[in-house]
Each structure stands twice: as structure tokens, then as C-alpha cells.
C-alpha positions in Angstrom: 52.2 40.5 70.3 53.1 39.2 66.9 52.8 41.8 64.1 53.3 41.3 60.3 54.2 44.4 58.3 53.9 44.3 54.6 56.0 46.7 52.6 57.2 47.3 49.0 59.3 44.7 47.2 62.5 46.6 48.0 65.3 46.1 50.7 64.3 46.8 54.3 66.2 48.5 55.8 66.8 50.5 52.7 70.1 50.6 50.9 69.5 54.3 49.9 67.0 56.8 51.1 63.7 54.8 51.0 61.4 56.8 53.4 58.7 54.1 53.7 61.3 51.3 54.0 63.0 53.4 56.8 59.7 53.8 58.6 58.9 50.1 58.5 62.4 49.3 59.8 61.9 51.8 62.7 58.6 50.1 63.5 60.4 46.8 63.8 63.2 48.2 65.9 60.9 50.0 68.3 58.4 47.2 68.6 61.1 44.6 69.1 62.7 46.7 71.9 59.2 46.7 73.6 59.1 42.9 73.5 56.9 42.3 70.4 57.7 40.0 67.5 57.7 41.6 64.1 57.7 40.0 60.7 58.6 42.2 57.7 57.3 41.0 54.3 58.9 42.8 51.3 58.4 40.4 48.4 56.5 40.6 45.1 54.6 37.3 45.2 51.0 37.8 46.6 50.4 34.1 47.3 53.7 33.8 49.1 52.8 36.9 51.2 49.6 35.2 52.4 51.5 32.0 53.1 54.1 33.8 55.1 51.4 35.6 57.2 49.5 32.3 57.9 52.7 30.6 58.9 53.6 33.5 61.3 50.1 33.6 62.7 50.2 37.3 63.8 47.8 39.1 66.1 47.8 42.0 63.6 48.8 42.6 60.0 49.8 46.1 58.8 49.8 46.8 55.0 52.2 49.7 54.5 52.3 49.5 50.7 48.9 50.3 49.4 49.4 48.6 46.0 48.8 45.5 48.1 45.4 46.5 49.3 43.7 43.8 47.2 45.4 41.3 49.6 43.3 42.7 52.5 40.3 40.4 51.6 42.5 37.3 51.9 44.1 38.1 55.3 42.3 36.2 58.1 43.8 38.2 60.9 43.0 41.8 62.2 44.4 44.1 59.6 44.8 47.7 58.7 46.2 49.7 55.8 48.4 52.8 55.8 48.9 54.9 52.7 52.0 57.0 52.2 50.8 58.4 48.8 51.4 62.2 48.7 48.2 63.2 46.9 45.5 61.5 49.1 44.2 64.9 50.1 44.3 66.1 46.5 42.1 63.7 44.5 42.5 65.9 41.4 46.2 65.1 41.5 45.9 61.3 41.9 46.2 60.3 38.2 46.4 56.5 37.6 46.7 55.9 41.3 42.9 56.5 41.7 41.9 53.5 39.6 44.9 51.3 40.5 44.6 51.8 44.3 42.2 54.4 45.7 39.0 52.9 44.2 39.8 49.6 46.0 39.3 51.5 49.3 35.7 52.3 48.3 35.0 48.7 47.5 36.8 47.0 50.4 36.4 49.6 53.1 39.3 48.4 55.1 40.6 49.5 58.5 42.9 52.5 57.9 45.8 53.6 60.1 45.9 57.1 58.6 48.9 59.3 58.9 46.7 62.4 59.6 43.2 63.4 60.3 43.0 65.0 56.9 43.8 61.6 55.2 41.2 59.8 57.3 38.6 62.5 56.4 39.2 61.8 52.7 38.6 58.0 53.2 35.5 58.7 55.2 34.0 61.3 52.7 35.1 59.8 49.4 35.3 56.1 50.1 32.5 55.8 52.7 34.7 54.1 55.2 33.0 54.2 58.6 34.6 56.4 61.2 35.1 53.4 63.6 37.5 51.9 61.0 39.7 55.0 60.8 42.6 55.4 63.2 45.0 58.3 63.5 48.6 57.0 63.3 51.3 59.6 62.6 54.8 58.9 61.5 57.6 58.8 64.1 61.2 59.8 64.2 64.3 58.0 65.6 65.0 61.0 67.9 68.2 59.7 69.5 69.9 59.1 66.2 70.0 62.9 65.5 72.9 65.0 66.8 71.7 68.2 68.5 73.6 71.4 69.1 72.7 74.8 70.4 75.5 76.3 68.4 74.9 75.4 64.7 77.8 76.0 62.4 75.5 77.2 59.5 72.8 79.1 61.5 72.3 81.5 58.6 71.6 78.7 56.1 68.3 77.0 55.3 68.1 73.4 54.0 65.7 71.9 51.5 66.1 68.2 52.2 64.2 66.1 49.7 64.3 64.2 46.4 64.5 67.0 43.8 61.5 66.4 41.7 58.4 68.1 40.3 56.2 67.4 43.4 58.8 69.0 45.8 59.0 72.1 43.6 62.7 73.0 44.4 63.1 74.5 40.9 60.9 77.4 42.0 63.1 78.3 44.9 66.6 77.5 43.6 67.6 81.2 43.4 66.7 82.1 47.0 69.9 83.2 48.8 71.0 81.1 51.8 68.7 78.2 50.7 70.7 75.0 50.2 69.4 71.8 48.6 70.2 68.1 49.3 68.7 65.1 47.5 68.9 63.2 44.2 68.0 65.2 41.2 65.2 63.9 38.9 63.8 67.3 37.8 65.7 68.8 34.8 64.4 72.3 35.7 66.7 72.3 38.8 70.1 73.6 37.9 73.0 72.4 40.1 74.9 75.2 41.8 77.2 75.8 44.7 74.2 75.5 47.0 73.4 72.0 45.8 74.9 69.6 48.4 74.3 66.3 46.7 72.4 63.3 48.1 72.9 62.8 51.8 73.3 59.4 53.4 71.3 58.7 56.6 74.5 58.8 58.6 75.4 62.2 57.2 71.8 63.4 57.9 71.9 62.3 61.5 75.2 64.1 62.1 74.8 67.3 60.1 71.2 68.4 59.9 71.5 70.2 63.2 74.1 72.5 61.8 71.4 74.4 59.7 69.1 77.2 60.7 65.8 75.7 59.5 64.2 73.3 57.0 62.1 74.1 54.0 59.5 71.8 52.4 57.1 73.3 49.9 55.7 70.3 48.1 52.4 70.4 46.2 51.3 67.2 48.0 52.4 65.3 51.2 51.0 62.8 53.6 52.9 63.2 56.9 56.4 64.2 55.8 59.0 62.4 57.9 61.6 65.1 57.1 59.8 67.6 59.3 60.0 65.3 62.3 63.7 64.9 61.5 64.2 68.7 61.5 62.6 69.0 64.9 64.8 66.2 66.2 67.8 68.2 65.0 66.5 71.5 66.5 65.4 73.1 63.3 62.2 75.1 62.7 60.3 74.4 59.5 58.7 76.3 56.6 56.1 74.1 54.9 53.4 74.3 52.3 49.9 73.7 53.5 50.1 70.1 52.3 53.0 69.5 54.7 51.4 70.8 57.9 49.7 67.5 59.1 50.0 66.9 62.8 51.9 70.1 63.4 51.1 72.6 66.2 50.8 75.8 64.1 50.8 77.9 67.2 54.6 77.2 67.6 56.7 80.2 66.5 59.2 77.9 64.7 56.5 76.5 62.3 55.4 78.6 59.3 53.0 77.5 56.6 53.1 79.0 53.1 49.5 79.1 51.7 49.2 77.4 48.3 48.2 80.7 46.7 51.5 82.2 47.8 53.8 79.3 46.8 54.7 81.0 43.5 55.6 84.3 45.1 59.3 83.6 45.5 59.9 87.0 47.2 57.3 86.3 49.8 58.6 82.7 50.4 62.1 84.0 50.8 61.0 86.5 53.4 59.2 83.8 55.4 62.2 81.5 55.3 64.5 84.2 56.5 62.2 85.2 59.4 61.6 81.6 60.4 65.3 80.9 60.4 66.0 83.8 62.7 63.1 82.9 65.1 64.1 79.2 65.2 67.6 79.9 66.4 66.1 81.2 69.7 63.8 78.2 70.1 66.2 75.3 69.4 65.9 73.7 72.9 62.1 74.1 72.7 62.1 72.5 69.2 64.0 69.5 70.4 61.6 69.1 73.3 58.7 69.4 70.8 60.2 66.6 68.7 59.8 64.1 71.6 56.1 63.8 70.9 57.0 62.3 67.5 59.6 59.9 68.9 59.0 56.3 67.9 58.5 55.2 71.5 55.7 57.7 71.9 54.0 57.0 68.6 54.2 53.2 69.1 52.9 53.3 72.7 50.3 56.1 72.4 49.0 55.5 68.9 50.0 52.3 67.3 49.5 49.7 70.0 46.4 51.5 71.3 45.0 51.5 67.8 45.7 47.8 67.4 44.0 47.0 70.7 41.0 49.0 69.8 40.8 47.3 66.4 41.1 43.8 67.9 38.5 44.6 70.6 36.0 45.8 67.9 
């Protein structure tokens, strides 16, 4: 099968962090290993994008940068859109994105490969997209790239691994003992301290995430956060806000969700983080096994390719 994936006008694979760019690259690597041909398009010229697609003649086109949704009407091949925008499930937080991007979904009603059931529900209820055009397609993780140990060097430390900005809300939790932070700082309210670890490279992440007790992500908006899948791959339990719980099995003892109404209660949050970290240490092997359902091989074979086939048949 030939598949065209349209991404942002930035390097793929990314030079720095680039979550969406990393996801697109992982799609290519996994699909190629399974014998498919993948074209990545990451340029800023819409006419040239269409020309490149037509020259490649794909069986399927996947728009992974939803600012390009206006191109959907000009693509003559089976096509779907995936949004990675963090506030899809919080319309009141969309801001300029609503008019620039979201309203196009109401008009075009495209096929959607949604990262979660919650996201697909939003497109169905607010945009009127028929259910048969909505496909669940979670993010995957490059499981085998992550070192895994049953004897972490910093089992008593929790890691908050994310860009330090307003949406991720690290500033609220920067005084919690044993909580360490990694990521580039763009929020002036966060004050660098001995528990700030700088910005990690991917290579450092792969090798060192497993040395921590658990991962924390308490954003006020998320789609399907890749970092949670990465934590599982490294054997870490997670503490997430209710916006970060997409596709997670909440019955697992190593997954804790902080209700939005409790996110400002730092004492409560600190207690949950400590308890989760202690529980997670006893479940590291189970966590690693749980991560396998999010491996790229599983996501591609049991979601992505099946969704494409259903879309083409319909």
C-alpha cells in the first residue's frame, strides 16, 4: 500500500522534541517495516502538496496537521484527518483555533482518525460528522527504544516530562518534594531549581526515563499524550489530569487521575503522586506488559491499517 502523510512545515524526523513530527516518523518506520511505501510531505506550499500527492498516487492520504484541512477537498484519494490539538474536548479553550481550523470540520465533514473516543464524540456532536466517518486511532510508542529496569536508580523520584508552559501547569506543582521537571521553559512562573533537569534529548529519554518512580502530567488539555505511553514503555506508573486519561485502563493500580476540581489542591496532588509512585514500583513488569498494546506494531496493524481498509471499502 502507498500512503501519503501530510505534516507541519518542519523537519521530519524532528531536530528537537517535535511530538507530532516524531509520531509521523514512527508511522513511516513501522509501515515501511511492514512492506508499505510512505511519502512524508512537510512543506508549506499547498499547490505543491497536491502535486506531490498526485505524482505519488497513494491508496490513502493522512493529514496530520489540521491547519491543512482545507486541502481535504482537493485530494482525490481516500483521505482522513487527525488532529493533535490539545483542546478539542474543551471548546471553551479553543480560542482562534476554532475559526481557523475547527469550523472547517463542520463544513467539510471529513473522515477523522481520532486519537480518542472523546475526540470523535466532539466531532460528531459539534460538527455533525457522521459516525461512519469517525475512526478510533490512538498514538503509538516505539517500545523497543526504551530501556527498562526492575531496579530504578531514582525510584523515590517522580518526573514531570513536558514542555514547561501554561497548559502543562508545572508552575502549580514546582514546590512538591521529589517531583522533578524536564522540558524547555516558556512559562515565566516556573522558577528553575535543583529539581529542574533541563531539556532532554530523545536519546537521553530512551535511556533514563526508566530510572524514575512514576510520571506526572496534569495539563488543562490533552489529546492522547504520547508521554504517558513512553512512561509505560519505561515501566513507570502515571498520574494524569482527567484531560490526559484518553485510552487508558483506569482499573490499573498504576494509573491515577486527578479530577479537574482537585488540580489546584497541591497537597492532595502531592499525596496522590507519592502513593502512585510507591504502588508503581511493585507493578513495573506489569506496566511494561501493558505498554505493548500501545506499541507501534500493534497500533498500525490493529487500528491504522484496519481503519484504512474500512474507509476504502466504504
